[in-house]
DRENDO-1510 file (C-alpha; in Angstrom, 1 decimal, always signed):
<recs>
REC; n; res; u; v; w
REC; 1; UNK; +97.0; -24.8; -45.6 .
REC; 2; UNK; +98.5; -22.8; -42.8 .
REC; 3; UNK; +95.8; -20.2; -43.0 .
REC; 4; UNK; +93.1; -22.9; -42.8 .
REC; 5; UNK; +94.7; -24.5; -39.8 .
REC; 6; UNK; +95.0; -21.0; -38.2 .
REC; 7; UNK; +91.3; -20.4; -38.7 .
REC; 8; UNK; +90.4; -23.8; -37.2 .
REC; 9; UNK; +92.6; -23.1; -34.1 .
REC; 10; UNK; +91.0; -19.6; -33.7 .
REC; 11; UNK; +87.5; -21.1; -33.9 .
REC; 12; UNK; +88.4; -23.8; -31.3 .
REC; 13; UNK; +89.9; -21.1; -29.1 .
REC; 14; UNK; +86.8; -18.9; -29.2 .
REC; 15; UNK; +84.6; -21.9; -28.6 .
REC; 16; UNK; +86.5; -23.0; -25.5 .
REC; 17; UNK; +86.3; -19.5; -24.1 .
REC; 18; UNK; +82.6; -19.1; -24.8 .
REC; 19; UNK; +81.6; -22.3; -22.9 .
REC; 20; UNK; +79.3; -21.0; -20.2 .
REC; 21; UNK; +79.1; -22.3; -16.6 .
REC; 22; UNK; +76.2; -21.7; -14.2 .
REC; 23; UNK; +76.4; -22.2; -10.5 .
REC; 24; UNK; +74.1; -21.4; -7.5 .
REC; 25; UNK; +74.8; -20.8; -3.8 .
REC; 26; UNK; +73.1; -19.3; -0.7 .
REC; 27; UNK; +74.5; -16.9; +1.9 .
REC; 28; UNK; +73.9; -19.6; +4.6 .
REC; 29; UNK; +72.2; -23.1; +4.4 .
REC; 30; UNK; +70.9; -22.7; +7.9 .
REC; 31; UNK; +69.3; -19.5; +9.3 .
REC; 32; UNK; +67.0; -18.3; +12.2 .
REC; 33; UNK; +63.4; -17.4; +11.5 .
REC; 34; UNK; +63.3; -13.8; +10.2 .
REC; 35; UNK; +66.9; -13.8; +8.8 .
REC; 36; UNK; +67.5; -13.0; +5.2 .
REC; 37; UNK; +68.6; -15.6; +2.7 .
REC; 38; UNK; +70.6; -14.4; -0.4 .
REC; 39; UNK; +70.2; -16.8; -3.3 .
REC; 40; UNK; +73.0; -16.2; -5.8 .
REC; 41; UNK; +73.1; -17.4; -9.5 .
REC; 42; UNK; +76.5; -17.0; -11.1 .
REC; 43; UNK; +77.1; -17.6; -14.8 .
REC; 44; UNK; +80.2; -17.3; -17.1 .
REC; 45; UNK; +79.6; -16.0; -20.6 .
REC; 46; UNK; +79.1; -13.0; -22.8 .
REC; 47; UNK; +75.3; -12.9; -23.0 .
REC; 48; UNK; +73.4; -14.0; -19.8 .
REC; 49; UNK; +69.7; -13.9; -19.2 .
REC; 50; UNK; +68.7; -14.6; -15.6 .
REC; 51; UNK; +65.2; -15.8; -14.6 .
REC; 52; UNK; +62.5; -13.4; -13.4 .
REC; 53; UNK; +61.9; -14.6; -9.9 .
REC; 54; UNK; +59.1; -12.9; -7.8 .
REC; 55; UNK; +58.9; -15.5; -5.1 .
REC; 56; UNK; +60.6; -18.7; -3.9 .
REC; 57; UNK; +58.2; -21.3; -2.4 .
REC; 58; UNK; +55.7; -18.6; -1.5 .
REC; 59; UNK; +58.3; -16.3; +0.0 .
REC; 60; UNK; +58.3; -12.9; -1.8 .
REC; 61; UNK; +61.6; -11.6; -3.1 .
REC; 62; UNK; +62.4; -8.4; -1.1 .
REC; 63; UNK; +65.4; -7.3; -3.2 .
REC; 64; UNK; +67.7; -8.1; -6.1 .
REC; 65; UNK; +71.2; -7.0; -7.0 .
REC; 66; UNK; +73.6; -7.8; -9.8 .
REC; 67; UNK; +77.4; -7.7; -10.2 .
REC; 68; UNK; +79.9; -8.4; -13.0 .
REC; 69; UNK; +83.6; -9.1; -13.2 .
REC; 70; UNK; +86.1; -9.7; -16.1 .
REC; 71; UNK; +89.2; -11.9; -15.5 .
REC; 72; UNK; +92.2; -12.2; -17.8 .
REC; 73; UNK; +94.3; -15.3; -17.0 .
REC; 74; UNK; +97.2; -16.3; -19.4 .
REC; 75; UNK; +95.6; -14.2; -22.1 .
REC; 76; UNK; +92.1; -15.8; -21.6 .
REC; 77; UNK; +89.3; -13.4; -21.0 .
REC; 78; UNK; +86.4; -14.6; -18.9 .
REC; 79; UNK; +83.3; -12.6; -18.0 .
REC; 80; UNK; +81.3; -13.6; -14.8 .
REC; 81; UNK; +77.9; -12.2; -14.0 .
REC; 82; UNK; +76.0; -12.8; -10.7 .
REC; 83; UNK; +72.5; -12.0; -9.6 .
REC; 84; UNK; +71.3; -12.1; -6.0 .
REC; 85; UNK; +67.7; -12.7; -4.9 .
REC; 86; UNK; +66.9; -11.9; -1.2 .
REC; 87; UNK; +64.0; -13.3; +0.8 .
REC; 88; UNK; +63.0; -14.2; +4.3 .
REC; 89; UNK; +61.7; -17.7; +4.7 .
REC; 90; UNK; +59.5; -18.6; +7.7 .
REC; 91; UNK; +60.1; -22.4; +7.5 .
REC; 92; UNK; +62.6; -24.7; +6.0 .
REC; 93; UNK; +62.4; -25.1; +2.2 .
REC; 94; UNK; +64.0; -26.3; -1.0 .
REC; 95; UNK; +65.0; -23.7; -3.5 .
REC; 96; UNK; +63.8; -25.2; -6.9 .
REC; 97; UNK; +65.7; -25.4; -10.1 .
REC; 98; UNK; +65.6; -22.4; -12.4 .
REC; 99; UNK; +66.4; -21.9; -16.1 .
REC; 100; UNK; +69.3; -19.6; -17.1 .
REC; 101; UNK; +70.3; -18.6; -20.7 .
REC; 102; UNK; +74.0; -18.2; -21.2 .
REC; 103; UNK; +75.4; -17.5; -24.7 .
REC; 104; UNK; +72.2; -18.8; -26.3 .
REC; 105; UNK; +72.2; -22.1; -24.4 .
REC; 106; UNK; +69.7; -23.0; -21.6 .
REC; 107; UNK; +71.0; -24.3; -18.2 .
REC; 108; UNK; +69.1; -25.7; -15.2 .
REC; 109; UNK; +70.4; -24.8; -11.8 .
REC; 110; UNK; +70.7; -27.3; -9.0 .
REC; 111; UNK; +68.2; -27.3; -6.1 .
REC; 112; UNK; +69.4; -26.1; -2.6 .
REC; 113; UNK; +68.1; -26.9; +0.8 .
REC; 114; UNK; +67.7; -24.1; +3.4 .
REC; 115; UNK; +66.9; -24.9; +7.0 .
REC; 116; UNK; +65.1; -22.5; +9.3 .
REC; 117; UNK; +66.1; -23.4; +12.9 .
REC; 118; UNK; +64.6; -22.2; +16.2 .
REC; 119; UNK; +67.0; -19.9; +18.1 .
REC; 120; UNK; +68.3; -21.1; +21.4 .
REC; 121; UNK; +67.6; -18.8; +24.3 .
REC; 122; UNK; +70.6; -17.3; +26.1 .
REC; 123; UNK; +71.4; -18.8; +29.6 .
REC; 124; UNK; +72.7; -17.4; +32.8 .
REC; 125; UNK; +76.5; -17.6; +32.9 .
REC; 126; UNK; +77.0; -16.3; +29.3 .
REC; 127; UNK; +78.6; -12.9; +28.7 .
REC; 128; UNK; +75.2; -11.6; +27.4 .
REC; 129; UNK; +71.8; -12.7; +28.4 .
REC; 130; UNK; +68.4; -11.6; +27.1 .
REC; 131; UNK; +65.2; -12.5; +29.1 .
REC; 132; UNK; +61.5; -11.8; +28.8 .
REC; 133; UNK; +59.0; -12.1; +31.7 .
REC; 134; UNK; +55.3; -11.4; +32.4 .
REC; 135; UNK; +53.9; -10.2; +35.7 .
REC; 136; UNK; +51.2; -12.8; +35.4 .
REC; 137; UNK; +50.6; -16.1; +33.6 .
REC; 138; UNK; +46.8; -15.8; +33.3 .
REC; 139; UNK; +44.7; -12.8; +32.3 .
REC; 140; UNK; +41.4; -11.7; +30.9 .
REC; 141; UNK; +40.8; -10.2; +27.4 .
REC; 142; UNK; +41.5; -6.5; +27.7 .
REC; 143; UNK; +43.4; -6.9; +31.0 .
REC; 144; UNK; +46.8; -5.2; +31.0 .
REC; 145; UNK; +49.9; -7.4; +31.4 .
REC; 146; UNK; +53.4; -6.1; +32.2 .
REC; 147; UNK; +56.0; -7.5; +29.7 .
REC; 148; UNK; +59.6; -6.9; +30.9 .
REC; 149; UNK; +62.6; -7.3; +28.6 .
REC; 150; UNK; +65.9; -7.6; +30.5 .
REC; 151; UNK; +69.3; -7.4; +28.8 .
REC; 152; UNK; +72.2; -8.5; +31.1 .
REC; 153; UNK; +75.9; -8.0; +30.4 .
REC; 154; UNK; +78.7; -9.4; +32.5 .
REC; 155; UNK; +80.8; -6.7; +34.1 .
REC; 156; UNK; +84.0; -7.7; +32.3 .
REC; 157; UNK; +82.3; -8.2; +28.9 .
REC; 158; UNK; +82.6; -5.3; +26.5 .
REC; 159; UNK; +79.9; -4.2; +24.1 .
REC; 160; UNK; +80.3; -1.1; +22.0 .
REC; 161; UNK; +76.9; -1.2; +20.5 .
REC; 162; UNK; +73.5; -2.8; +21.3 .
REC; 163; UNK; +70.5; -3.2; +19.0 .
REC; 164; UNK; +67.6; -4.5; +20.9 .
REC; 165; UNK; +64.6; -5.9; +19.1 .
REC; 166; UNK; +61.0; -5.1; +20.1 .
REC; 167; UNK; +58.2; -7.7; +20.6 .
REC; 168; UNK; +55.9; -8.3; +17.6 .
REC; 169; UNK; +52.6; -9.6; +18.9 .
REC; 170; UNK; +49.5; -10.6; +17.0 .
REC; 171; UNK; +46.2; -10.3; +18.9 .
REC; 172; UNK; +47.7; -7.9; +21.4 .
REC; 173; UNK; +47.6; -4.1; +21.7 .
REC; 174; UNK; +51.1; -3.1; +22.8 .
REC; 175; UNK; +52.2; +0.1; +24.6 .
REC; 176; UNK; +55.9; +0.8; +25.4 .
REC; 177; UNK; +56.8; +2.4; +28.7 .
REC; 178; UNK; +59.5; +4.9; +28.0 .
REC; 179; UNK; +61.3; +4.7; +31.3 .
REC; 180; UNK; +64.3; +2.3; +31.3 .
REC; 181; UNK; +65.6; +0.7; +34.5 .
REC; 182; UNK; +69.3; +0.2; +35.0 .
REC; 183; UNK; +71.2; -1.6; +37.8 .
REC; 184; UNK; +73.5; -4.4; +38.9 .
REC; 185; UNK; +72.6; -8.0; +39.7 .
REC; 186; UNK; +75.5; -10.3; +40.8 .
REC; 187; UNK; +78.1; -10.5; +38.1 .
REC; 188; UNK; +75.8; -8.6; +35.6 .
REC; 189; UNK; +74.8; -5.1; +34.8 .
REC; 190; UNK; +71.3; -4.9; +33.4 .
REC; 191; UNK; +68.8; -2.8; +31.5 .
REC; 192; UNK; +65.0; -3.4; +31.8 .
REC; 193; UNK; +62.4; -2.1; +29.3 .
REC; 194; UNK; +58.7; -2.5; +30.1 .
REC; 195; UNK; +55.8; -2.9; +27.8 .
REC; 196; UNK; +52.1; -3.0; +28.7 .
REC; 197; UNK; +50.3; -5.5; +26.5 .
REC; 198; UNK; +46.5; -6.0; +26.3 .
REC; 199; UNK; +45.2; -9.3; +24.8 .
REC; 200; UNK; +42.4; -8.8; +22.2 .
REC; 201; UNK; +41.2; -12.4; +22.1 .
REC; 202; UNK; +41.2; -15.4; +24.3 .
REC; 203; UNK; +43.4; -18.5; +24.1 .
REC; 204; UNK; +46.8; -19.9; +25.0 .
REC; 205; UNK; +49.6; -17.6; +23.6 .
REC; 206; UNK; +53.4; -17.8; +23.5 .
REC; 207; UNK; +55.3; -14.6; +23.3 .
REC; 208; UNK; +57.8; -15.0; +20.4 .
REC; 209; UNK; +61.5; -14.7; +21.2 .
REC; 210; UNK; +63.2; -11.4; +20.4 .
REC; 211; UNK; +66.9; -10.9; +19.5 .
REC; 212; UNK; +69.6; -8.5; +20.5 .
REC; 213; UNK; +72.6; -7.6; +18.3 .
REC; 214; UNK; +75.7; -7.0; +20.3 .
REC; 215; UNK; +78.5; -5.1; +18.5 .
REC; 216; UNK; +82.0; -6.0; +19.8 .
REC; 217; UNK; +85.1; -4.2; +18.6 .
REC; 218; UNK; +87.6; -6.3; +16.7 .
REC; 219; UNK; +91.1; -5.1; +15.5 .
REC; 220; UNK; +92.3; -5.7; +12.0 .
REC; 221; UNK; +96.0; -6.5; +11.9 .
REC; 222; UNK; +98.1; -4.6; +9.3 .
REC; 223; UNK; +100.8; -7.1; +8.7 .
REC; 224; UNK; +103.6; -7.9; +11.1 .
REC; 225; UNK; +105.0; -4.3; +11.3 .
REC; 226; UNK; +104.7; -3.3; +15.0 .
REC; 227; UNK; +104.4; +0.3; +13.9 .
REC; 228; UNK; +100.9; -0.3; +12.4 .
REC; 229; UNK; +99.9; -2.5; +15.4 .
REC; 230; UNK; +100.4; +0.4; +17.8 .
REC; 231; UNK; +97.3; +1.1; +19.9 .
REC; 232; UNK; +96.7; +4.4; +18.2 .
REC; 233; UNK; +96.6; +2.9; +14.7 .
REC; 234; UNK; +94.7; -0.1; +16.0 .
REC; 235; UNK; +91.9; +2.2; +17.2 .
REC; 236; UNK; +91.6; +3.6; +13.6 .
REC; 237; UNK; +91.3; +0.1; +12.1 .
REC; 238; UNK; +88.7; -1.4; +14.5 .
REC; 239; UNK; +85.5; -2.8; +13.1 .
REC; 240; UNK; +82.4; -4.2; +14.8 .
REC; 241; UNK; +81.7; -7.9; +15.0 .
REC; 242; UNK; +78.0; -8.6; +15.7 .
REC; 243; UNK; +76.8; -11.4; +18.0 .
REC; 244; UNK; +73.1; -12.4; +18.1 .
REC; 245; UNK; +71.6; -13.1; +21.5 .
REC; 246; UNK; +68.0; -14.6; +21.8 .
REC; 247; UNK; +65.4; -14.4; +24.5 .
REC; 248; UNK; +63.2; -17.1; +26.0 .
REC; 249; UNK; +59.4; -17.4; +25.0 .
REC; 250; UNK; +57.0; -16.9; +28.0 .
REC; 251; UNK; +53.5; -18.2; +27.9 .
REC; 252; UNK; +50.2; -16.5; +28.7 .
REC; 253; UNK; +46.7; -17.9; +29.2 .
REC; 254; UNK; +44.0; -15.4; +28.2 .
REC; 255; UNK; +40.4; -16.0; +29.4 .
REC; 256; UNK; +37.4; -14.7; +27.6 .
REC; 257; UNK; +35.1; -12.0; +29.1 .
REC; 258; UNK; +31.4; -12.9; +29.5 .
REC; 259; UNK; +28.7; -11.7; +27.1 .
REC; 260; UNK; +31.3; -11.1; +24.4 .
REC; 261; UNK; +32.6; -8.0; +26.2 .
REC; 262; UNK; +35.9; -6.4; +25.1 .
REC; 263; UNK; +36.3; -3.8; +27.9 .
REC; 264; UNK; +38.1; -4.5; +31.2 .
REC; 265; UNK; +38.8; -2.3; +34.2 .
REC; 266; UNK; +37.0; +0.3; +36.2 .
REC; 267; UNK; +35.3; +3.3; +34.7 .
REC; 268; UNK; +33.0; +6.4; +35.3 .
REC; 269; UNK; +30.9; +8.0; +32.7 .
REC; 270; UNK; +29.5; +11.6; +32.5 .
REC; 271; UNK; +27.5; +13.6; +29.8 .
REC; 272; UNK; +27.4; +17.4; +29.8 .
REC; 273; UNK; +25.7; +19.9; +27.5 .
REC; 274; UNK; +26.5; +23.5; +26.9 .
REC; 275; UNK; +22.8; +24.5; +27.0 .
REC; 276; UNK; +19.4; +22.9; +27.8 .
REC; 277; UNK; +17.3; +25.6; +26.0 .
REC; 278; UNK; +18.2; +26.5; +22.4 .
REC; 279; UNK; +16.7; +28.4; +19.4 .
REC; 280; UNK; +15.5; +26.3; +16.5 .
REC; 281; UNK; +18.2; +25.1; +14.1 .
REC; 282; UNK; +21.0; +26.1; +16.5 .
REC; 283; UNK; +23.4; +23.4; +17.9 .
REC; 284; UNK; +23.4; +21.8; +21.3 .
REC; 285; UNK; +26.9; +20.5; +22.1 .
REC; 286; UNK; +27.1; +17.3; +24.1 .
REC; 287; UNK; +30.4; +16.1; +25.7 .
REC; 288; UNK; +30.8; +12.5; +26.7 .
REC; 289; UNK; +33.6; +11.9; +29.2 .
REC; 290; UNK; +34.8; +8.5; +30.4 .
REC; 291; UNK; +37.6; +8.1; +33.0 .
REC; 292; UNK; +39.1; +5.0; +34.5 .
REC; 293; UNK; +41.7; +2.3; +34.3 .
REC; 294; UNK; +42.0; -0.6; +32.0 .
REC; 295; UNK; +42.0; -0.9; +28.2 .
REC; 296; UNK; +40.3; +2.5; +27.7 .
REC; 297; UNK; +41.7; +2.7; +24.2 .
REC; 298; UNK; +39.2; +0.0; +23.1 .
REC; 299; UNK; +36.1; +2.1; +24.0 .
REC; 300; UNK; +34.1; +2.5; +20.8 .
REC; 301; UNK; +32.7; +5.7; +19.4 .
REC; 302; UNK; +29.1; +6.5; +20.5 .
REC; 303; UNK; +26.5; +6.6; +17.8 .
REC; 304; UNK; +23.4; +8.5; +18.9 .
REC; 305; UNK; +20.2; +8.7; +16.8 .
REC; 306; UNK; +17.3; +11.0; +17.5 .
REC; 307; UNK; +14.3; +11.4; +15.2 .
REC; 308; UNK; +14.0; +14.8; +13.4 .
REC; 309; UNK; +17.5; +15.8; +14.7 .
REC; 310; UNK; +20.7; +16.3; +12.8 .
REC; 311; UNK; +23.6; +14.6; +14.7 .
REC; 312; UNK; +27.3; +15.6; +14.0 .
REC; 313; UNK; +29.7; +13.4; +16.0 .
REC; 314; UNK; +33.5; +14.0; +16.3 .
REC; 315; UNK; +36.0; +11.2; +16.5 .
REC; 316; UNK; +36.8; +10.3; +20.2 .
REC; 317; UNK; +39.9; +11.8; +21.7 .
REC; 318; UNK; +41.7; +9.3; +24.1 .
REC; 319; UNK; +44.6; +10.0; +26.3 .
REC; 320; UNK; +46.3; +7.5; +28.6 .
REC; 321; UNK; +49.3; +7.1; +30.9 .
REC; 322; UNK; +50.8; +4.7; +33.4 .
REC; 323; UNK; +50.3; +5.7; +37.0 .
REC; 324; UNK; +51.8; +3.5; +39.7 .
REC; 325; UNK; +52.0; +0.7; +37.1 .
REC; 326; UNK; +48.3; +1.1; +36.3 .
REC; 327; UNK; +47.1; +2.1; +32.9 .
REC; 328; UNK; +44.7; +5.0; +33.3 .
REC; 329; UNK; +43.1; +7.4; +30.8 .
REC; 330; UNK; +40.2; +9.5; +29.6 .
REC; 331; UNK; +37.9; +9.2; +26.7 .
REC; 332; UNK; +36.2; +12.4; +25.3 .
REC; 333; UNK; +33.7; +12.6; +22.5 .
REC; 334; UNK; +31.9; +15.7; +21.4 .
REC; 335; UNK; +28.6; +15.6; +19.5 .
REC; 336; UNK; +26.6; +18.5; +18.0 .
REC; 337; UNK; +22.8; +18.2; +17.8 .
REC; 338; UNK; +20.4; +20.4; +15.8 .
REC; 339; UNK; +16.6; +20.2; +16.0 .
REC; 340; UNK; +13.5; +22.3; +15.1 .
REC; 341; UNK; +11.5; +20.9; +17.9 .
REC; 342; UNK; +12.0; +19.6; +21.4 .
REC; 343; UNK; +14.0; +16.4; +21.7 .
REC; 344; UNK; +15.6; +14.2; +24.3 .
REC; 345; UNK; +19.2; +13.0; +24.4 .
REC; 346; UNK; +18.9; +9.4; +25.5 .
REC; 347; UNK; +20.7; +7.7; +28.3 .
REC; 348; UNK; +24.2; +6.5; +27.3 .
REC; 349; UNK; +25.4; +3.1; +28.5 .
REC; 350; UNK; +28.8; +1.6; +29.0 .
REC; 351; UNK; +29.2; -2.1; +29.9 .
REC; 352; UNK; +32.5; -3.6; +31.0 .
REC; 353; UNK; +34.0; -6.4; +33.1 .
REC; 354; UNK; +34.9; -5.0; +36.5 .
REC; 355; UNK; +38.5; -5.8; +37.6 .
REC; 356; UNK; +37.6; -5.7; +41.3 .
REC; 357; UNK; +34.4; -7.7; +41.5 .
REC; 358; UNK; +35.2; -9.9; +38.4 .
REC; 359; UNK; +31.6; -9.3; +37.3 .
REC; 360; UNK; +29.9; -7.5; +34.4 .
REC; 361; UNK; +29.1; -3.9; +35.3 .
REC; 362; UNK; +26.9; -1.4; +33.5 .
REC; 363; UNK; +27.1; +2.4; +34.0 .
REC; 364; UNK; +25.0; +5.0; +32.3 .
REC; 365; UNK; +24.2; +8.7; +32.1 .
REC; 366; UNK; +20.8; +10.3; +32.6 .
REC; 367; UNK; +18.5; +11.3; +29.7 .
REC; 368; UNK; +18.6; +15.0; +29.0 .
REC; 369; UNK; +15.5; +17.0; +27.7 .
REC; 370; UNK; +16.3; +19.8; +25.3 .
REC; 371; UNK; +13.8; +22.7; +24.9 .
REC; 372; UNK; +13.8; +24.2; +21.4 .
REC; 373; UNK; +12.5; +27.7; +21.1 .
REC; 374; UNK; +10.7; +28.9; +18.0 .
REC; 375; UNK; +10.4; +25.4; +16.4 .
REC; 376; UNK; +7.5; +23.4; +15.1 .
REC; 377; UNK; +5.8; +22.1; +18.3 .
REC; 378; UNK; +2.7; +20.7; +16.6 .
REC; 379; UNK; -0.9; +22.3; +16.3 .
REC; 380; UNK; -4.1; +20.6; +17.4 .
REC; 381; UNK; -6.5; +20.2; +14.5 .
REC; 382; UNK; -10.3; +20.9; +15.1 .
REC; 383; UNK; -12.6; +18.0; +14.4 .
REC; 384; UNK; -15.5; +20.4; +13.3 .
REC; 385; UNK; -16.0; +23.9; +12.1 .
REC; 386; UNK; -19.1; +25.9; +12.8 .
REC; 387; UNK; -19.9; +28.2; +9.8 .
REC; 388; UNK; -23.4; +29.4; +11.0 .
REC; 389; UNK; -25.8; +28.7; +13.8 .
REC; 390; UNK; -27.6; +26.2; +11.5 .
REC; 391; UNK; -24.6; +24.8; +9.5 .
REC; 392; UNK; -21.8; +22.7; +10.9 .
REC; 393; UNK; -19.0; +21.1; +8.8 .
REC; 394; UNK; -17.4; +18.1; +10.4 .
REC; 395; UNK; -14.2; +16.3; +9.4 .
REC; 396; UNK; -14.2; +12.6; +10.0 .
REC; 397; UNK; -11.4; +10.0; +9.9 .
REC; 398; UNK; -10.5; +9.4; +6.2 .
REC; 399; UNK; -11.5; +6.0; +4.9 .
REC; 400; UNK; -8.6; +6.0; +2.4 .
REC; 401; UNK; -5.2; +7.6; +2.7 .
REC; 402; UNK; -5.1; +11.1; +1.4 .
REC; 403; UNK; -8.9; +11.5; +1.3 .
REC; 404; UNK; -11.2; +13.4; +3.7 .
REC; 405; UNK; -14.9; +12.8; +3.9 .
REC; 406; UNK; -17.0; +16.0; +4.3 .
REC; 407; UNK; -20.5; +15.7; +5.7 .
REC; 408; UNK; -22.9; +18.7; +5.6 .
REC; 409; UNK; -25.5; +18.2; +8.3 .
REC; 410; UNK; -27.7; +21.1; +7.4 .
REC; 411; UNK; -27.9; +23.6; +4.5 .
REC; 412; UNK; -29.9; +26.8; +4.1 .
REC; 413; UNK; -30.4; +29.3; +1.3 .
REC; 414; UNK; -27.3; +31.4; +2.1 .
REC; 415; UNK; -24.9; +28.5; +2.0 .
REC; 416; UNK; -23.6; +28.9; -1.5 .
REC; 417; UNK; -22.9; +32.6; -0.9 .
REC; 418; UNK; -21.2; +31.8; +2.3 .
REC; 419; UNK; -18.9; +29.3; +0.5 .
REC; 420; UNK; -18.2; +31.9; -2.2 .
REC; 421; UNK; -17.2; +34.4; +0.5 .
REC; 422; UNK; -15.0; +31.8; +2.2 .
REC; 423; UNK; -13.3; +30.9; -1.1 .
REC; 424; UNK; -12.5; +34.6; -1.7 .
REC; 425; UNK; -11.1; +35.0; +1.8 .
REC; 426; UNK; -9.1; +31.8; +1.5 .
REC; 427; UNK; -7.5; +33.0; -1.7 .
REC; 428; UNK; -6.6; +36.3; -0.3 .
REC; 429; UNK; -5.2; +34.6; +2.8 .
REC; 430; UNK; -3.1; +32.1; +0.8 .
REC; 431; UNK; -1.7; +34.9; -1.4 .
REC; 432; UNK; -0.8; +37.0; +1.7 .
REC; 433; UNK; +0.8; +34.0; +3.4 .
REC; 434; UNK; +2.9; +33.1; +0.4 .
REC; 435; UNK; +4.1; +36.8; +0.1 .
REC; 436; UNK; +5.0; +36.8; +3.8 .
REC; 437; UNK; +6.8; +33.4; +3.6 .
REC; 438; UNK; +8.7; +34.5; +0.6 .
REC; 439; UNK; +9.9; +37.7; +2.3 .
REC; 440; UNK; +10.7; +35.7; +5.5 .
REC; 441; UNK; +12.8; +33.2; +3.5 .
REC; 442; UNK; +14.6; +36.0; +1.7 .
REC; 443; UNK; +15.2; +37.7; +5.0 .
REC; 444; UNK; +16.6; +34.5; +6.5 .
REC; 445; UNK; +18.9; +34.0; +3.6 .
REC; 446; UNK; +20.1; +37.6; +3.9 .
REC; 447; UNK; +20.7; +37.1; +7.6 .
REC; 448; UNK; +22.8; +34.0; +6.9 .
REC; 449; UNK; +24.9; +35.9; +4.4 .
REC; 450; UNK; +25.5; +38.7; +7.0 .
REC; 451; UNK; +26.3; +36.1; +9.7 .
REC; 452; UNK; +28.9; +34.3; +7.5 .
REC; 453; UNK; +30.5; +37.6; +6.7 .
REC; 454; UNK; +30.7; +38.5; +10.3 .
REC; 455; UNK; +32.0; +35.1; +11.6 .
REC; 456; UNK; +35.1; +35.9; +13.6 .
REC; 457; UNK; +36.5; +32.4; +13.8 .
REC; 458; UNK; +36.1; +28.8; +12.6 .
REC; 459; UNK; +33.9; +27.9; +15.6 .
REC; 460; UNK; +31.3; +30.7; +14.7 .
REC; 461; UNK; +31.3; +29.7; +11.1 .
REC; 462; UNK; +30.9; +26.0; +12.0 .
REC; 463; UNK; +27.8; +26.7; +14.1 .
REC; 464; UNK; +26.3; +28.8; +11.4 .
REC; 465; UNK; +26.7; +26.2; +8.6 .
REC; 466; UNK; +25.9; +23.1; +10.7 .
REC; 467; UNK; +22.1; +23.1; +10.2 .
REC; 468; UNK; +22.7; +23.0; +6.4 .
REC; 469; UNK; +25.2; +20.1; +6.4 .
REC; 470; UNK; +23.0; +17.9; +4.2 .
REC; 471; UNK; +21.5; +20.6; +1.9 .
REC; 472; UNK; +24.6; +21.5; -0.2 .
REC; 473; UNK; +27.8; +19.6; -1.0 .
REC; 474; UNK; +29.9; +22.8; -0.8 .
REC; 475; UNK; +28.6; +23.4; +2.7 .
REC; 476; UNK; +29.3; +19.8; +3.7 .
REC; 477; UNK; +32.9; +20.1; +2.3 .
REC; 478; UNK; +33.4; +23.4; +4.3 .
REC; 479; UNK; +32.2; +21.7; +7.5 .
REC; 480; UNK; +34.6; +18.8; +7.0 .
REC; 481; UNK; +37.5; +21.3; +6.7 .
REC; 482; UNK; +36.3; +23.3; +9.7 .
REC; 483; UNK; +36.1; +20.1; +11.8 .
REC; 484; UNK; +39.7; +19.4; +10.9 .
REC; 485; UNK; +40.8; +22.9; +11.9 .
REC; 486; UNK; +38.9; +22.7; +15.2 .
REC; 487; UNK; +39.7; +19.2; +16.4 .
REC; 488; UNK; +42.7; +17.8; +14.4 .
REC; 489; UNK; +45.0; +20.7; +14.0 .
REC; 490; UNK; +44.1; +21.5; +10.4 .
REC; 491; UNK; +44.9; +24.9; +8.8 .
REC; 492; UNK; +42.4; +25.0; +5.9 .
REC; 493; UNK; +41.3; +28.4; +4.6 .
REC; 494; UNK; +37.5; +28.7; +4.1 .
REC; 495; UNK; +36.1; +30.6; +1.1 .
REC; 496; UNK; +33.4; +32.8; +2.7 .
REC; 497; UNK; +32.5; +34.3; -0.7 .
REC; 498; UNK; +31.6; +30.9; -2.1 .
REC; 499; UNK; +29.4; +30.1; +0.9 .
REC; 500; UNK; +27.6; +33.5; +0.8 .
REC; 501; UNK; +26.8; +32.9; -2.9 .
REC; 502; UNK; +24.9; +29.8; -2.0 .
REC; 503; UNK; +22.6; +31.8; +0.3 .
REC; 504; UNK; +22.3; +34.7; -2.1 .
</recs>
């Protein structure tokens, strides 16, 4: 009987200690936009299965973590397991209920409200103030606007560390100016950081507030013993307490440019070639240069097309800097052109909205004629052939494509012998021409092999291979690698033996 009662009490004891409990909590029920929420599920029990959560109300989970602890109180052993899901909500939301399995039993968690509140901008008079300002409230698409971020600290306010946020702007191209201004203004010392922003589309915009994290040193007391609260020991036990400071949100009205233009400022354009007379199948190098002030980084790559000419265009190289608070720069694009007959480089046009006249302005280069030596220039075809004083063969316009109508106006007794002789001569001529052409092609291929072997650098090899860019994938691949070496700092090794085998 006693053994039976003991077993019953043991069963009841184990049952009581195996009863699971599931709780939920959040790191904070109210946050600023962009802050992280930690959603924590805690369960007691021996065997816990947490839900697989990838998103909460369309907010992706950016990280998870787990922890476990075992407690023994008055001989009772309790195991507690927690899992944390981290996410960044953009708007207020309700975290829904989730199912948790604990020791074979299913539990539903409670829902939790999380509020996303708008930060309040700091005001003059506070220890720390963060401000944003624009040098204008109205601008055109592509027009540069100065955005200044000013952090002010009262002279008697201490800050051991400062983490200043950067503006995150959609529909703007942003360039940070590295120079930082420092000075004093009344009761404050300040730092000013400048950004140049270029609106990419029209409309009314609000620059979102940014935040600064100010780290202030706080001492941790070590009991009441004055020995440990000595300044020396206090300095060893200091820790940083972080305070958030928010900026205001300035507004900007952006007006559209006429005719759908995207370029704003003042520019000059030039086109230069390295030679105006070139041998057939050798490159002419064109350099397009645009200088000026404005959103020069938005100038698009030029796409030139010329009939019967191979065009190989590099990516544009754009450099810019701030001169007297004006964004200035230079656009350079290099283009190689190869033809087997004379061709003309067309006039190149740049259209933009002039900052001075507030009107559309068009600038352009002059067309450039290129003389190709040794190429196919075209041969005039005779409309008639006189084979004897009494016989004339005339070629008329074909009535159908691919057919030629031959009319013999007069024939005499010797005509068939004359045609026989002409046939023999034509056969000999064709055979001789084929033999010469074969030797010429062979000689050209042999010359290319020698040229590749003697190429001293990547530029020489690039010029040799360029006319054959579309004739062989190996050559095209080699040209791509040579282009990276020449213009983008690449260090590819080119296998000349492989290239020479193609021509051999």
